[in-house]
N, C-alpha and C positions, 0 to 999 in steps of 0.2 A: 302500542303496534307491536308484535310479535315476529322478531327478525327469523330469516330465515337458518337453518343449517351454513350456505352459502356465504350468508351477509355476515352472519358469525365468526365464521374461519378468516373471512376478508379484516372483519376490525381486527381483531388476534393480527392478524401481518402486518395490517397496519399502526397497531400500538405499538408493536416490538417494532417498527420501525424506528418510529417515531421517541422511544425508549434507546436505542440502540444511537440513534443522530446523537442524543443529548447525551446521553457516556459518553460522547468520542469527545465533545465539544468541552465539558466539563475535568476528561480526565487529559485532555490536552491541555489545558489551563492548571489544572493541580496537579498532576500526576496521580497515578493507580493508585498512590497509600494516605493520599492527604483528600481523594475523592470519599463520597458517604451517597449513600444510598438516598438519604434527602435531595445532597446538592442534586442528584440525576434527575429525582423525583420534579422538582423545581423547576431546574432546564427545561423539562419535557412540560410542565404545567398540568403533571398528574401526582396523584396524591401516591406515598411511599407502598400503600398497599395496592398499585394497582399496577408497581413495579414489583414487589414478590410475587404477587399474581403471575408472572411471567417468568422471573427468574428468583430463583429462591437467595442468591445472595451477590453482593459486587461483585464478586471471585463468579458466580456464574455466568452474570452477564457479559464480564471482558474473557469468557469463554468464549462465549458467541462471537466476541470481536476477531478470537485467534483463529474460530473455522473461516470464518470470512476470509481472513489475510491467508491463508493454506490453502484456500480453493482457489486464492486470485494468481498465491505464486506457483500452484499447478497450473492454472491455464498458460500464465507467462511462461512454462518452461515447455510447456507442447508447441506454442505458438513459435518461439526460438529455436526448435526441433526439427519445425520443415524442411524440407529440401528446395531452399529459395535461396538467391543471390544472399550473400553474405550483408551486404551492404542495406540491401531490402529490408532484409530482415530485421536490421536494428533501426536503421533509420524507422521503421513501423512502431518498431516496440519502444521508441524514443516518443515517437508523437504520440501514442496510445497515452502514456507514462502522464508527458507533458499538456497534451488538452483532460484529461481527467483533472489535474491539479488545478487548470484554470477553465473548468466548470462551476468552480464556487458551492460544490455539492460537497465541502467535510472530505475530500479524498486528502487534501493535505494534512487538515488535523487527525484524521485517521492514519495514514502513513507516520507523524508525530507517534502518536500514542503506542504504534507496534514497534516502530524503534525506542521507545522509550523501556518498553517491557522486555523487548533484546535486550538492549545495555542492562539494565536493572535487575532484570530477574528478577522482577514483579508482575504478578504474585511467582511464588518458587516455579520453578520449569518453564518459565515462559521461553526464556534462552535458548535450553534444547529445544523445546517444541517447532518451536519458527526458525531452528539451524538446519534441524530434518526435512523441511521442506523447501527450504531456502538454497539451500545445496545442489540438489536440482536443476535449479533455474542458473547458477552459477556455472556450474558444468558445465550448461546448454551455451550459454551465452560466449563462456569458456574455448568452447568447440568452433561457434561461430566465429569469434576472432582468431583462431587459427585457421580458419578454411578460408578468410580474407586475406590474408597473411602469405596463403599459399597460392593467392589468384593474383597477388600484389596490390591488393587495398585500401588493408590497414597497414599500418606501420608498423616497423620493426620493433620489438622489448617481446618480454614476458607476459603471454596471452592474461595468466593468472592474475599479475599485477594491472595490467591494462582492465581487468573485469575488477578485480577491486576497485581502482583509481574511478573507472565508470559510476559503479555504485555507490559509491563514494561521493561524486556529484549529486548524483540522482537526489539522494538523499539531502547533499545542502541545497538542492533544487526545493524541494518540498519544507524544508526549514524554513527557508526565504519567503516563497509564498503564503506560510503565516503568517511572518511579518510584514513584509512588503505585499501585499495583495495583487498590485499590480505591474509589480515587476517583471515579470515573465509571462511571456509572447511565445506564439510557435515560431519566431526568430530563433529563438534559443535552441531548440529543434539541433540546427545545424551549428551551432554552439558548443553543442554537447559532441555531437560528431566530430568535431576538431580533434580530439583526445583520442583516435584512433584510426583516421584518415592519414594515407600518406602524404607526407607535404608535397609531393609535386603531381599528384593527384586532380583533373581538374573536378 
């Protein structure tokens, strides 16, 4: 049976998603440097030729994952830049992050892979590329913290430091989720928010 152009396009998209999902799992377990296209093909249940039809190299595949990460950071920055109550913004941002981790769709592994790339700068240039898109997110969050402090909602402290500790906590949550999948629940949202909230706030 001959497939229509639309069916071929849908199949290509589905195959790319399958490859990228497999790549995230492999990179999370082995790290980028120790992973091979064959490892990814085996994880995806595809031939190495199928991988190369979609991605010219392991680096090109990782580049596609970086594009996804960058898009997510841009969207998160826009969300935090909304003109809304600071507590509402931070709670919703935290809820989305924790909920994504709990869905079991590979979000925790994806976060871990991107974090590994940022820390090790592997492939070369990863850290700088991510820093360019992460900085606006941190700036947006810091601005929310400042507004929350001015409104008496958030605790005193250097907003830049509070921002750094907040994102360090999210990074730790993602790492824990990969080790103990049942450890994180929606109740953790309030635990994260305690870092920022005034101790005398209701």
